C-alpha positions in Angstrom: -5.4 -1.2 0.4 -7.3 1.3 -1.7 -10.7 2.7 -1.0 -12.8 5.6 -2.1 -16.0 7.0 -0.4 -18.5 8.1 -3.0 -22.1 9.3 -2.9 -24.9 6.7 -3.1 -25.7 7.4 -6.7 -22.3 6.2 -8.0 -22.2 2.6 -9.0 -19.2 0.5 -8.0 -18.6 -0.5 -11.6 -18.3 3.1 -12.7 -15.5 3.4 -15.2 -14.0 6.5 -13.6 -14.1 5.0 -10.2 -12.5 1.7 -11.3 -9.7 3.6 -13.0 -9.0 5.7 -9.9 -9.0 2.6 -7.7 -6.8 0.5 -9.9 -4.3 3.2 -10.7 -1.5 1.8 -8.5 -2.6 -1.9 -8.4 -1.2 -4.9 -10.2 -2.8 -8.4 -10.1 -6.3 -9.6 -10.0 -9.6 -7.7 -9.4 -12.4 -10.0 -8.3 -16.0 -8.7 -8.9 -19.5 -9.6 -10.0 -20.9 -9.6 -13.5 -21.3 -5.9 -13.4 -17.6 -5.4 -13.8 -17.6 -6.8 -17.3 -17.1 -3.4 -19.0 -15.0 -2.0 -21.8 -12.5 -1.1 -19.2 -11.3 -4.7 -18.9 -8.8 -4.3 -21.9 -7.4 -1.1 -20.5 -6.9 -2.6 -17.1 -5.3 -5.7 -18.6 -2.7 -3.5 -20.3 -2.1 -1.8 -17.0 -1.5 -5.2 -15.3 -4.9 -5.7 -13.6 -7.0 -8.7 -14.7 -10.7 -8.7 -13.9 -12.0 -12.1 -12.7 -15.8 -12.5 -12.6 -18.4 -15.1 -13.1 -19.3 -14.9 -16.8 -22.7 -14.5 -18.3 -24.2 -17.6 -19.8 -24.0 -16.3 -23.4 -20.3 -15.8 -23.0 -19.5 -19.5 -22.7 -17.3 -21.1 -20.1 -14.3 -19.0 -19.0 -10.8 -20.6 -19.2 -9.8 -19.8 -15.6 -7.0 -21.5 -13.8 -7.8 -23.5 -10.7 -6.3 -20.8 -8.5 -8.4 -18.1 -10.0 -11.5 -20.3 -9.8 -10.7 -21.1 -6.1 -10.5 -17.4 -5.1 -13.6 -16.5 -7.2 -15.6 -19.0 -5.1 -14.6 -17.1 -2.0 -15.6 -13.7 -3.2 -18.6 -13.8 -0.9 -16.2 -13.5 2.0 -15.9 -9.8 1.2 -19.7 -9.4 1.8 -19.1 -11.0 5.2 -16.5 -8.3 6.1 -19.0 -5.6 5.0 -21.6 -7.2 7.3 -19.1 -7.2 10.2 -18.4 -3.5 9.6 -22.1 -2.7 9.5 -23.4 -4.8 12.4 -20.5 -5.3 14.8 -18.7 -1.9 14.2 -21.9 0.2 13.8 -20.9 1.5 10.4 -24.5 1.5 9.2 -25.6 4.9 10.4 -26.6 7.6 7.9 -27.9 10.5 10.0 -24.7 12.4 10.4 -25.0 16.2 10.8 -21.6 17.0 9.3 -19.1 15.3 7.0 -16.5 15.3 9.8 -18.8 13.2 11.9 -19.4 10.8 9.0 -15.6 10.4 8.5 -15.1 9.9 12.2 -17.7 7.1 12.2 -16.1 5.4 9.2 -12.6 5.6 10.6 -13.7 4.4 14.0 -15.4 1.4 12.5 -12.4 0.5 10.4 -10.1 0.9 13.4 -12.4 -1.2 15.6 -12.3 -4.0 13.0 -8.6 -4.2 13.3 -8.9 -5.1 17.0 -11.1 -8.2 16.3 -9.5 -11.4 17.5 -10.5 -13.3 14.4 -11.2 -12.1 10.9 -12.9 -13.9 8.0 -10.2 -15.4 5.9 -9.6 -17.6 2.9 -7.1 -20.4 3.1 -4.4 -19.6 0.6 -4.5 -21.6 -2.5 -1.1 -23.3 -2.0 -2.0 -24.4 1.5 -5.4 -25.7 0.3 -3.6 -27.8 -2.4 -1.2 -29.2 0.2 -4.0 -30.1 2.6 -6.0 -31.9 -0.1 -2.9 -33.8 -1.3 -2.4 -35.1 2.3 -5.8 -36.7 2.5 -5.5 -40.5 2.4 -8.5 -42.6 1.4 -8.5 -46.1 3.0 
């Protein structure tokens, strides 16, 4: 897991931020349309492929079924953020010191690890096996 805490005026599709976050990662990076930047080719050479919903002018993407399946579940990340904010009290911005801010963030992340159930996506292979076992009579 890689994360970075930035100030509120830094966009999450900032080129410098994406390069720092993907420095040691290989695989797929799922995001929204804002991630379609000039950085995509550099990341692909590094071993990271950006998967997004494409803009209408760009035509239909040639995504595999597996990539399309996980792209449909991208909203689950927003559910996790909602859990952090509402159940773990992460949405508090009146800290008097940076140390209190970091203590609040770490306590919310640690509290999340003690949940009995987390939002999750059924892995693609299991989903394919489940759908192939369905018998229509």
